[in-house]
N, C-alpha and C positions, 0 to 999 in steps of 0.2 A: 685750482684743486681738481685733481682727477673727478670724470665722473664715476659711480659707483657702477660696477659691473651687474646685471642682472644675472637672475638664476637660469641655468640651464633647464631643459624640460625634466631632466632625469631628477635633478636638484627639488623642482616643484614638485614633482611625484614623491620624494621622500618626504618633503614639508606636510604634503597632505595626508600621507602615511600615517606620520607623528600624531595628527587631530584623532584620528582614529585608533591607536593604540595607545594612545595616552587615556583617553577617555575610556575606551571599549563602549562606547554607545552609539545609538543609531541617529541619523542626521537626514535635514533635507537638504535640497540641494542649496536654497537660500539662506540656511545657517551656515553651511561651508564657505558660502561666499563671504559671509561677516568673519567667519574666524582665520581665511587664508589669508588674509592683508599681516592677521597677529605672526604668522608663521613668514612673512615675506614674498609671499605669493598674490599678486594684483587679483583685485574681485575679477576682474573682465577674464584673468587665465582659469580662475577654479573650476568650471565646467569641463574646458577640453580635457585638463589635467585629471579630472574623474573620470571622465570618461574612458580615457587611455587607461585608467587603472581598472576600471570595469572590463575593457577589451584584455586585459590581461589578466583576466580572474584573480587579481589582487583585491579587489572592493567589490561587494556583493550590494544588488540592487534588487528592491520588491516594492511592488505597489497595494499600498494597504487603504482602502476606500478610495479617494480622489488623491490621495499625494503617495509620492514616489520615494521612499525611504532608500540610505546607505549606510553600509556598514564592513567594517574590516577589523578582524581578531590577530593577534599576532600568530597565533596557534594555525588559522586558516592559511597566513602567508607563507608558514612552516611546510604546510601542507603541498602546497602550492608547488614551493620550491622543491621538495623531493620528489612529487609528480615529473616538474621538470627535470631534474635530476637523472631520474629513472629512464625516460623517452630518450633522454641524449644518448645515456649510457648504451640504450638499445639500440639506438642509428649507429652508435659509434661501432657496437659488436658486429652489425650486420655491414657495417661499410667495411672492417679486417676482413670479414667474411670474403666479401666479394671481389677486394682486393686480392687475397691468397687466390682466389679463383683464376682472378684475370693473368696471375702470373702465372700458377699453373699452363694454364691455356697460351700463355704468350712461350715459354721453354718448349711445349710440344710444337707447337707450329716452328720452333727454330730448328727441330729435328731434320736433319736430311739439307738442310741448307746453311749448313758447314762449308765457310768458303776453302775452294778446291779446284785442280785445274781441270777436272770434271766439269765442275758447276758452271766455271767459266766458262769454257766449251760451248757446254749446254746453253748458254746463255747468249753467247755471240752467237749461235744457229738460228736460237728463236728471234732475236733480231734481224738477221739475214732474212728469215722466212716472211718478217712482218713487213720489211722493206719489199719483199717479191709480191706480198699480196696486194700491197698499195699499187704498184707499180700495177698490177694487173688490173686492178679495180679502176683504176684511171683511165687504163686501154679499152676497158669493156664501156666504158661512160662516151668513147669516141664513137663505137657502134651506135650507141643508143639509137640514132634516127634511121638506121634500118633493120629496126626492131620490129619483126611482124606485127605483134603487139599494140607496140608505139604506133605502127602505120595505122591499124583498123582503128585504134582509138581517134587517132586525128583525122581521119577522113568519117567516123562518125560526128565527131564536132564539127566538121565544117558542113555535113548535112542538116546538122540543126541550127548554124548560124546562117546558113543560107535560108533555109526555111523562115528562121525570123525575123531576117532581111527582108523577104518578098511578102511576109504577110503586113508588117509595117509599108510596104509600098500599096498593098493592097488598101490598107487603111486612109492614107493619105490621098488616092483615087477617088474611095469613097467621099471625104470630106473635102474633096475640090468638087465634086458633084453637088453636093448638099449644099455647098457655098453658092455653087453657079444659080442652084434653083432659089434658094432665099434670097438672093442679095444680088440679082441680075443687073441691077443701076450700078451696081460696086466694082463689076468685071475690070476693069483696067486697076482700079484700084487691087485688085485682089492678084492679078497677074504680078504686078510689079514686086507683091508682098511676095509669092511663091520663088522668082527669081531671085531675091536677096538672101532667101534660105537656101538657095541652090535646087529649087525644082523648077526645072528647065524643058524647054521641048524634047530633051532627048531622055528627061526622064523616065525609067520602063524597069520592069522587072529584071532581076538578076538573072544570068544564065550561070547555069554550073556546068564548068567542063569535065569532060570523062576523064575519071581519076587514073594515073598511068600505073599499071602492076608495077609491085615492088621489084619484082626479078625484074622486070623491064630497066628500071633503073638501074640497077646492079649489073646489067649491061651494057647500059649505054657507059655507065663510069668504067666498067672492064673495058671497053672498046677506046675510050678516050685516055685512058692510060697506055694502051697498046700504041696508040696512034703517036704518042708522045713518044716514045723510047724507040720509035722506028727513025 
């Protein structure tokens, strides 16, 4: 024997609404939980079903004293449905108006874009210009290293890095001196540790080589190119 199918949420809502419409009275939740099974809605589902009806304004609720009462009249449901219908009708009219405006805009944008030989030629010319622009942009990127502004920015970055490196070198010398003064008995261990981390006897401040002017670099490149062709 096949198992009886349970009620859907919408069917449960209809059953609970029947309780209100048939009695046209006020109910506590516990009263509805007792009446629900008589309509085929199990007690455990009544609370959620009632709350969904309240959320949709199909059932009203109010607290009187310490008790919370629920009620719904056929006339209230009819008013609610009429309000929903009016809102949907208003939304439909607004959507139709918006659609009409978009169609007009689309037709307006199509003006002057009709297929023609002149349009095809203009599009082909535009594509050629875009290709040429991309080629020139790529070529300019190849000369970025010779940009005076980029050279000056690189020069300043090197000076900052040089200063930072020497500050850390100075800190290392200071730390070595402090360790030597405070742990003279651990001199050999400290020297071994220094060598392990790369602090050898030739460890010293970094000397910054003088920058070669950008024009000199260009001249050297030019001379190299000339000599290659000879």
